[in-house]
mmCIF entry with sequence, helices, sheets and N, C-alpha, C, O atoms, coordinates in Angstrom:
data_MODEL
# 
_entry.id   MODEL 
# 
_entity.id                         1 
_entity.type                       polymer 
_entity.pdbx_number_of_molecules   1 
# 
_entity_poly.entity_id                      1 
_entity_poly.type                           'polypeptide(L)' 
_entity_poly.nstd_linkage                   no 
_entity_poly.nstd_monomer                   no 
_entity_poly.pdbx_seq_one_letter_code       ASRVFGVFGGIMKTCVDCLNCNNKSITTERYYDFNI 
_entity_poly.pdbx_seq_one_letter_code_can   ASRVFGVFGGIMKTCVDCLNCNNKSITTERYYDFNI 
_entity_poly.pdbx_strand_id                 A 
# 
loop_
_entity_poly_seq.entity_id 
_entity_poly_seq.num 
_entity_poly_seq.mon_id 
_entity_poly_seq.hetero 
1 1  ALA n 
1 2  SER n 
1 3  ARG n 
1 4  VAL n 
1 5  PHE n 
1 6  GLY n 
1 7  VAL n 
1 8  PHE n 
1 9  GLY n 
1 10 GLY n 
1 11 ILE n 
1 12 MET n 
1 13 LYS n 
1 14 THR n 
1 15 CYS n 
1 16 VAL n 
1 17 ASP n 
1 18 CYS n 
1 19 LEU n 
1 20 ASN n 
1 21 CYS n 
1 22 ASN n 
1 23 ASN n 
1 24 LYS n 
1 25 SER n 
1 26 ILE n 
1 27 THR n 
1 28 THR n 
1 29 GLU n 
1 30 ARG n 
1 31 TYR n 
1 32 TYR n 
1 33 ASP n 
1 34 PHE n 
1 35 ASN n 
1 36 ILE n 
# 
_struct_asym.id          A 
_struct_asym.entity_id   1 
# 
_struct_conf.conf_type_id            HELX_P 
_struct_conf.id                      HELX_P1 
_struct_conf.pdbx_PDB_helix_id       AA1 
_struct_conf.beg_label_comp_id       SER 
_struct_conf.beg_label_asym_id       A 
_struct_conf.beg_label_seq_id        2 
_struct_conf.pdbx_beg_PDB_ins_code   ? 
_struct_conf.end_label_comp_id       ASN 
_struct_conf.end_label_asym_id       A 
_struct_conf.end_label_seq_id        35 
_struct_conf.pdbx_end_PDB_ins_code   ? 
_struct_conf.beg_auth_comp_id        SER 
_struct_conf.beg_auth_asym_id        A 
_struct_conf.beg_auth_seq_id         2 
_struct_conf.end_auth_comp_id        ASN 
_struct_conf.end_auth_asym_id        A 
_struct_conf.end_auth_seq_id         35 
_struct_conf.pdbx_PDB_helix_class    1 
_struct_conf.details                 ? 
_struct_conf.pdbx_PDB_helix_length   34 
# 
_struct_conf_type.id          HELX_P 
_struct_conf_type.criteria    ? 
_struct_conf_type.reference   ? 
# 
loop_
_atom_site.group_PDB 
_atom_site.id 
_atom_site.type_symbol 
_atom_site.label_atom_id 
_atom_site.label_alt_id 
_atom_site.label_comp_id 
_atom_site.label_asym_id 
_atom_site.label_entity_id 
_atom_site.label_seq_id 
_atom_site.pdbx_PDB_ins_code 
_atom_site.Cartn_x 
_atom_site.Cartn_y 
_atom_site.Cartn_z 
_atom_site.occupancy 
_atom_site.B_iso_or_equiv 
_atom_site.pdbx_formal_charge 
_atom_site.auth_seq_id 
_atom_site.auth_comp_id 
_atom_site.auth_asym_id 
_atom_site.auth_atom_id 
_atom_site.pdbx_PDB_model_num 
ATOM 1   N N  . ALA A 1 1  ? 0.827  -1.161 0.000   1.00 0.00 ? 1  ALA A N  1 
ATOM 2   C CA . ALA A 1 1  ? -0.011 0.004  0.004   1.00 0.00 ? 1  ALA A CA 1 
ATOM 3   C C  . ALA A 1 1  ? 0.868  1.282  -0.019  1.00 0.00 ? 1  ALA A C  1 
ATOM 4   O O  . ALA A 1 1  ? 0.605  2.224  -0.768  1.00 0.00 ? 1  ALA A O  1 
ATOM 5   N N  . SER A 1 2  ? 1.917  1.276  0.829   1.00 0.00 ? 2  SER A N  1 
ATOM 6   C CA . SER A 1 2  ? 2.807  2.430  0.888   1.00 0.00 ? 2  SER A CA 1 
ATOM 7   C C  . SER A 1 2  ? 3.543  2.612  -0.403  1.00 0.00 ? 2  SER A C  1 
ATOM 8   O O  . SER A 1 2  ? 3.861  3.740  -0.782  1.00 0.00 ? 2  SER A O  1 
ATOM 9   N N  . ARG A 1 3  ? 3.835  1.488  -1.115  1.00 0.00 ? 3  ARG A N  1 
ATOM 10  C CA . ARG A 1 3  ? 4.466  1.550  -2.471  1.00 0.00 ? 3  ARG A CA 1 
ATOM 11  C C  . ARG A 1 3  ? 3.508  2.337  -3.419  1.00 0.00 ? 3  ARG A C  1 
ATOM 12  O O  . ARG A 1 3  ? 3.893  3.291  -4.094  1.00 0.00 ? 3  ARG A O  1 
ATOM 13  N N  . VAL A 1 4  ? 2.296  1.888  -3.417  1.00 0.00 ? 4  VAL A N  1 
ATOM 14  C CA . VAL A 1 4  ? 1.334  2.482  -4.404  1.00 0.00 ? 4  VAL A CA 1 
ATOM 15  C C  . VAL A 1 4  ? 1.130  3.998  -3.975  1.00 0.00 ? 4  VAL A C  1 
ATOM 16  O O  . VAL A 1 4  ? 0.984  4.881  -4.820  1.00 0.00 ? 4  VAL A O  1 
ATOM 17  N N  . PHE A 1 5  ? 1.129  4.229  -2.686  1.00 0.00 ? 5  PHE A N  1 
ATOM 18  C CA . PHE A 1 5  ? 0.905  5.646  -2.190  1.00 0.00 ? 5  PHE A CA 1 
ATOM 19  C C  . PHE A 1 5  ? 2.157  6.501  -2.700  1.00 0.00 ? 5  PHE A C  1 
ATOM 20  O O  . PHE A 1 5  ? 2.013  7.648  -3.123  1.00 0.00 ? 5  PHE A O  1 
ATOM 21  N N  . GLY A 1 6  ? 3.389  5.859  -2.629  1.00 0.00 ? 6  GLY A N  1 
ATOM 22  C CA . GLY A 1 6  ? 4.597  6.496  -3.075  1.00 0.00 ? 6  GLY A CA 1 
ATOM 23  C C  . GLY A 1 6  ? 4.513  6.867  -4.548  1.00 0.00 ? 6  GLY A C  1 
ATOM 24  O O  . GLY A 1 6  ? 4.850  7.986  -4.934  1.00 0.00 ? 6  GLY A O  1 
ATOM 25  N N  . VAL A 1 7  ? 4.061  5.922  -5.370  1.00 0.00 ? 7  VAL A N  1 
ATOM 26  C CA . VAL A 1 7  ? 3.985  6.207  -6.824  1.00 0.00 ? 7  VAL A CA 1 
ATOM 27  C C  . VAL A 1 7  ? 2.945  7.282  -7.103  1.00 0.00 ? 7  VAL A C  1 
ATOM 28  O O  . VAL A 1 7  ? 3.160  8.173  -7.925  1.00 0.00 ? 7  VAL A O  1 
ATOM 29  N N  . PHE A 1 8  ? 1.809  7.188  -6.406  1.00 0.00 ? 8  PHE A N  1 
ATOM 30  C CA . PHE A 1 8  ? 0.666  8.191  -6.547  1.00 0.00 ? 8  PHE A CA 1 
ATOM 31  C C  . PHE A 1 8  ? 1.232  9.594  -6.144  1.00 0.00 ? 8  PHE A C  1 
ATOM 32  O O  . PHE A 1 8  ? 0.987  10.596 -6.815  1.00 0.00 ? 8  PHE A O  1 
ATOM 33  N N  . GLY A 1 9  ? 1.978  9.613  -5.048  1.00 0.00 ? 9  GLY A N  1 
ATOM 34  C CA . GLY A 1 9  ? 2.530  10.896 -4.619  1.00 0.00 ? 9  GLY A CA 1 
ATOM 35  C C  . GLY A 1 9  ? 3.517  11.450 -5.550  1.00 0.00 ? 9  GLY A C  1 
ATOM 36  O O  . GLY A 1 9  ? 3.581  12.667 -5.725  1.00 0.00 ? 9  GLY A O  1 
ATOM 37  N N  . GLY A 1 10 ? 4.354  10.562 -6.208  1.00 0.00 ? 10 GLY A N  1 
ATOM 38  C CA . GLY A 1 10 ? 5.242  11.043 -7.250  1.00 0.00 ? 10 GLY A CA 1 
ATOM 39  C C  . GLY A 1 10 ? 4.566  11.661 -8.459  1.00 0.00 ? 10 GLY A C  1 
ATOM 40  O O  . GLY A 1 10 ? 5.018  12.651 -9.034  1.00 0.00 ? 10 GLY A O  1 
ATOM 41  N N  . ILE A 1 11 ? 3.418  11.000 -8.826  1.00 0.00 ? 11 ILE A N  1 
ATOM 42  C CA . ILE A 1 11 ? 2.622  11.454 -10.050 1.00 0.00 ? 11 ILE A CA 1 
ATOM 43  C C  . ILE A 1 11 ? 2.060  12.833 -9.595  1.00 0.00 ? 11 ILE A C  1 
ATOM 44  O O  . ILE A 1 11 ? 2.195  13.824 -10.312 1.00 0.00 ? 11 ILE A O  1 
ATOM 45  N N  . MET A 1 12 ? 1.468  12.876 -8.468  1.00 0.00 ? 12 MET A N  1 
ATOM 46  C CA . MET A 1 12 ? 0.834  14.166 -7.972  1.00 0.00 ? 12 MET A CA 1 
ATOM 47  C C  . MET A 1 12 ? 1.934  15.305 -7.982  1.00 0.00 ? 12 MET A C  1 
ATOM 48  O O  . MET A 1 12 ? 1.717  16.427 -8.438  1.00 0.00 ? 12 MET A O  1 
ATOM 49  N N  . LYS A 1 13 ? 3.067  14.925 -7.463  1.00 0.00 ? 13 LYS A N  1 
ATOM 50  C CA . LYS A 1 13 ? 4.117  16.070 -7.374  1.00 0.00 ? 13 LYS A CA 1 
ATOM 51  C C  . LYS A 1 13 ? 4.495  16.520 -8.731  1.00 0.00 ? 13 LYS A C  1 
ATOM 52  O O  . LYS A 1 13 ? 4.738  17.705 -8.959  1.00 0.00 ? 13 LYS A O  1 
ATOM 53  N N  . THR A 1 14 ? 4.554  15.530 -9.704  1.00 0.00 ? 14 THR A N  1 
ATOM 54  C CA . THR A 1 14 ? 4.882  15.863 -11.053 1.00 0.00 ? 14 THR A CA 1 
ATOM 55  C C  . THR A 1 14 ? 3.879  16.758 -11.711 1.00 0.00 ? 14 THR A C  1 
ATOM 56  O O  . THR A 1 14 ? 4.207  17.706 -12.426 1.00 0.00 ? 14 THR A O  1 
ATOM 57  N N  . CYS A 1 15 ? 2.637  16.421 -11.442 1.00 0.00 ? 15 CYS A N  1 
ATOM 58  C CA . CYS A 1 15 ? 1.527  17.202 -12.024 1.00 0.00 ? 15 CYS A CA 1 
ATOM 59  C C  . CYS A 1 15 ? 1.530  18.681 -11.435 1.00 0.00 ? 15 CYS A C  1 
ATOM 60  O O  . CYS A 1 15 ? 1.278  19.655 -12.145 1.00 0.00 ? 15 CYS A O  1 
ATOM 61  N N  . VAL A 1 16 ? 1.832  18.771 -10.091 1.00 0.00 ? 16 VAL A N  1 
ATOM 62  C CA . VAL A 1 16 ? 1.883  20.091 -9.470  1.00 0.00 ? 16 VAL A CA 1 
ATOM 63  C C  . VAL A 1 16 ? 3.004  20.814 -10.007 1.00 0.00 ? 16 VAL A C  1 
ATOM 64  O O  . VAL A 1 16 ? 2.829  22.020 -10.180 1.00 0.00 ? 16 VAL A O  1 
ATOM 65  N N  . ASP A 1 17 ? 4.187  20.292 -10.324 1.00 0.00 ? 17 ASP A N  1 
ATOM 66  C CA . ASP A 1 17 ? 5.328  20.877 -10.907 1.00 0.00 ? 17 ASP A CA 1 
ATOM 67  C C  . ASP A 1 17 ? 4.981  21.334 -12.294 1.00 0.00 ? 17 ASP A C  1 
ATOM 68  O O  . ASP A 1 17 ? 5.337  22.452 -12.664 1.00 0.00 ? 17 ASP A O  1 
ATOM 69  N N  . CYS A 1 18 ? 4.297  20.521 -13.090 1.00 0.00 ? 18 CYS A N  1 
ATOM 70  C CA . CYS A 1 18 ? 3.892  20.930 -14.428 1.00 0.00 ? 18 CYS A CA 1 
ATOM 71  C C  . CYS A 1 18 ? 3.005  22.096 -14.381 1.00 0.00 ? 18 CYS A C  1 
ATOM 72  O O  . CYS A 1 18 ? 3.204  23.055 -15.126 1.00 0.00 ? 18 CYS A O  1 
ATOM 73  N N  . LEU A 1 19 ? 1.978  22.062 -13.494 1.00 0.00 ? 19 LEU A N  1 
ATOM 74  C CA . LEU A 1 19 ? 1.036  23.176 -13.343 1.00 0.00 ? 19 LEU A CA 1 
ATOM 75  C C  . LEU A 1 19 ? 1.779  24.492 -12.987 1.00 0.00 ? 19 LEU A C  1 
ATOM 76  O O  . LEU A 1 19 ? 1.468  25.554 -13.527 1.00 0.00 ? 19 LEU A O  1 
ATOM 77  N N  . ASN A 1 20 ? 2.784  24.394 -12.051 1.00 0.00 ? 20 ASN A N  1 
ATOM 78  C CA . ASN A 1 20 ? 3.494  25.543 -11.608 1.00 0.00 ? 20 ASN A CA 1 
ATOM 79  C C  . ASN A 1 20 ? 4.226  26.145 -12.757 1.00 0.00 ? 20 ASN A C  1 
ATOM 80  O O  . ASN A 1 20 ? 4.211  27.364 -12.928 1.00 0.00 ? 20 ASN A O  1 
ATOM 81  N N  . CYS A 1 21 ? 4.921  25.268 -13.618 1.00 0.00 ? 21 CYS A N  1 
ATOM 82  C CA . CYS A 1 21 ? 5.640  25.691 -14.776 1.00 0.00 ? 21 CYS A CA 1 
ATOM 83  C C  . CYS A 1 21 ? 4.703  26.396 -15.746 1.00 0.00 ? 21 CYS A C  1 
ATOM 84  O O  . CYS A 1 21 ? 5.001  27.475 -16.259 1.00 0.00 ? 21 CYS A O  1 
ATOM 85  N N  . ASN A 1 22 ? 3.538  25.743 -15.986 1.00 0.00 ? 22 ASN A N  1 
ATOM 86  C CA . ASN A 1 22 ? 2.596  26.311 -16.914 1.00 0.00 ? 22 ASN A CA 1 
ATOM 87  C C  . ASN A 1 22 ? 2.179  27.633 -16.471 1.00 0.00 ? 22 ASN A C  1 
ATOM 88  O O  . ASN A 1 22 ? 2.144  28.558 -17.282 1.00 0.00 ? 22 ASN A O  1 
ATOM 89  N N  . ASN A 1 23 ? 1.848  27.804 -15.206 1.00 0.00 ? 23 ASN A N  1 
ATOM 90  C CA . ASN A 1 23 ? 1.390  29.048 -14.690 1.00 0.00 ? 23 ASN A CA 1 
ATOM 91  C C  . ASN A 1 23 ? 2.384  30.105 -14.801 1.00 0.00 ? 23 ASN A C  1 
ATOM 92  O O  . ASN A 1 23 ? 2.030  31.232 -15.148 1.00 0.00 ? 23 ASN A O  1 
ATOM 93  N N  . LYS A 1 24 ? 3.685  29.817 -14.515 1.00 0.00 ? 24 LYS A N  1 
ATOM 94  C CA . LYS A 1 24 ? 4.772  30.756 -14.605 1.00 0.00 ? 24 LYS A CA 1 
ATOM 95  C C  . LYS A 1 24 ? 4.934  31.234 -16.116 1.00 0.00 ? 24 LYS A C  1 
ATOM 96  O O  . LYS A 1 24 ? 5.090  32.434 -16.343 1.00 0.00 ? 24 LYS A O  1 
ATOM 97  N N  . SER A 1 25 ? 4.901  30.360 -17.091 1.00 0.00 ? 25 SER A N  1 
ATOM 98  C CA . SER A 1 25 ? 5.038  30.669 -18.448 1.00 0.00 ? 25 SER A CA 1 
ATOM 99  C C  . SER A 1 25 ? 3.780  31.517 -18.902 1.00 0.00 ? 25 SER A C  1 
ATOM 100 O O  . SER A 1 25 ? 3.937  32.510 -19.613 1.00 0.00 ? 25 SER A O  1 
ATOM 101 N N  . ILE A 1 26 ? 2.632  31.141 -18.512 1.00 0.00 ? 26 ILE A N  1 
ATOM 102 C CA . ILE A 1 26 ? 1.456  32.013 -18.888 1.00 0.00 ? 26 ILE A CA 1 
ATOM 103 C C  . ILE A 1 26 ? 1.543  33.332 -18.265 1.00 0.00 ? 26 ILE A C  1 
ATOM 104 O O  . ILE A 1 26 ? 1.292  34.333 -18.936 1.00 0.00 ? 26 ILE A O  1 
ATOM 105 N N  . THR A 1 27 ? 1.902  33.420 -16.947 1.00 0.00 ? 27 THR A N  1 
ATOM 106 C CA . THR A 1 27 ? 2.101  34.730 -16.349 1.00 0.00 ? 27 THR A CA 1 
ATOM 107 C C  . THR A 1 27 ? 3.177  35.567 -17.025 1.00 0.00 ? 27 THR A C  1 
ATOM 108 O O  . THR A 1 27 ? 3.000  36.767 -17.238 1.00 0.00 ? 27 THR A O  1 
ATOM 109 N N  . THR A 1 28 ? 4.257  34.949 -17.349 1.00 0.00 ? 28 THR A N  1 
ATOM 110 C CA . THR A 1 28 ? 5.298  35.642 -18.095 1.00 0.00 ? 28 THR A CA 1 
ATOM 111 C C  . THR A 1 28 ? 4.906  36.127 -19.428 1.00 0.00 ? 28 THR A C  1 
ATOM 112 O O  . THR A 1 28 ? 5.298  37.237 -19.786 1.00 0.00 ? 28 THR A O  1 
ATOM 113 N N  . GLU A 1 29 ? 4.127  35.361 -20.242 1.00 0.00 ? 29 GLU A N  1 
ATOM 114 C CA . GLU A 1 29 ? 3.715  35.697 -21.568 1.00 0.00 ? 29 GLU A CA 1 
ATOM 115 C C  . GLU A 1 29 ? 2.732  36.880 -21.463 1.00 0.00 ? 29 GLU A C  1 
ATOM 116 O O  . GLU A 1 29 ? 2.755  37.786 -22.296 1.00 0.00 ? 29 GLU A O  1 
ATOM 117 N N  . ARG A 1 30 ? 1.863  36.859 -20.424 1.00 0.00 ? 30 ARG A N  1 
ATOM 118 C CA . ARG A 1 30 ? 0.914  37.917 -20.245 1.00 0.00 ? 30 ARG A CA 1 
ATOM 119 C C  . ARG A 1 30 ? 1.564  39.251 -19.806 1.00 0.00 ? 30 ARG A C  1 
ATOM 120 O O  . ARG A 1 30 ? 1.165  40.362 -20.154 1.00 0.00 ? 30 ARG A O  1 
ATOM 121 N N  . TYR A 1 31 ? 2.662  38.987 -18.963 1.00 0.00 ? 31 TYR A N  1 
ATOM 122 C CA . TYR A 1 31 ? 3.433  40.164 -18.573 1.00 0.00 ? 31 TYR A CA 1 
ATOM 123 C C  . TYR A 1 31 ? 4.083  40.885 -19.745 1.00 0.00 ? 31 TYR A C  1 
ATOM 124 O O  . TYR A 1 31 ? 4.026  42.110 -19.855 1.00 0.00 ? 31 TYR A O  1 
ATOM 125 N N  . TYR A 1 32 ? 4.704  40.093 -20.617 1.00 0.00 ? 32 TYR A N  1 
ATOM 126 C CA . TYR A 1 32 ? 5.341  40.630 -21.781 1.00 0.00 ? 32 TYR A CA 1 
ATOM 127 C C  . TYR A 1 32 ? 4.266  41.248 -22.729 1.00 0.00 ? 32 TYR A C  1 
ATOM 128 O O  . TYR A 1 32 ? 4.504  42.318 -23.289 1.00 0.00 ? 32 TYR A O  1 
ATOM 129 N N  . ASP A 1 33 ? 3.189  40.648 -22.900 1.00 0.00 ? 33 ASP A N  1 
ATOM 130 C CA . ASP A 1 33 ? 2.193  41.178 -23.757 1.00 0.00 ? 33 ASP A CA 1 
ATOM 131 C C  . ASP A 1 33 ? 1.692  42.507 -23.230 1.00 0.00 ? 33 ASP A C  1 
ATOM 132 O O  . ASP A 1 33 ? 1.404  43.433 -23.989 1.00 0.00 ? 33 ASP A O  1 
ATOM 133 N N  . PHE A 1 34 ? 1.598  42.576 -21.955 1.00 0.00 ? 34 PHE A N  1 
ATOM 134 C CA . PHE A 1 34 ? 1.154  43.791 -21.263 1.00 0.00 ? 34 PHE A CA 1 
ATOM 135 C C  . PHE A 1 34 ? 2.132  44.961 -21.479 1.00 0.00 ? 34 PHE A C  1 
ATOM 136 O O  . PHE A 1 34 ? 1.740  46.092 -21.766 1.00 0.00 ? 34 PHE A O  1 
ATOM 137 N N  . ASN A 1 35 ? 3.436  44.626 -21.324 1.00 0.00 ? 35 ASN A N  1 
ATOM 138 C CA . ASN A 1 35 ? 4.564  45.662 -21.604 1.00 0.00 ? 35 ASN A CA 1 
ATOM 139 C C  . ASN A 1 35 ? 4.537  46.139 -23.032 1.00 0.00 ? 35 ASN A C  1 
ATOM 140 O O  . ASN A 1 35 ? 4.720  47.329 -23.286 1.00 0.00 ? 35 ASN A O  1 
ATOM 141 N N  . ILE A 1 36 ? 4.307  45.216 -23.999 1.00 0.00 ? 36 ILE A N  1 
ATOM 142 C CA . ILE A 1 36 ? 4.277  45.619 -25.380 1.00 0.00 ? 36 ILE A CA 1 
ATOM 143 C C  . ILE A 1 36 ? 3.029  46.459 -25.655 1.00 0.00 ? 36 ILE A C  1 
ATOM 144 O O  . ILE A 1 36 ? 2.819  46.902 -26.784 1.00 0.00 ? 36 ILE A O  1 
# 
């Protein structure tokens, strides 16, 4: 059970990291568009 939880936790962490990267890139793009 702990092994499955560890794999699930790793997937969740990866998803969170991806969301954070996407949010940063979207925010940066909007920031540049606003400056232009």
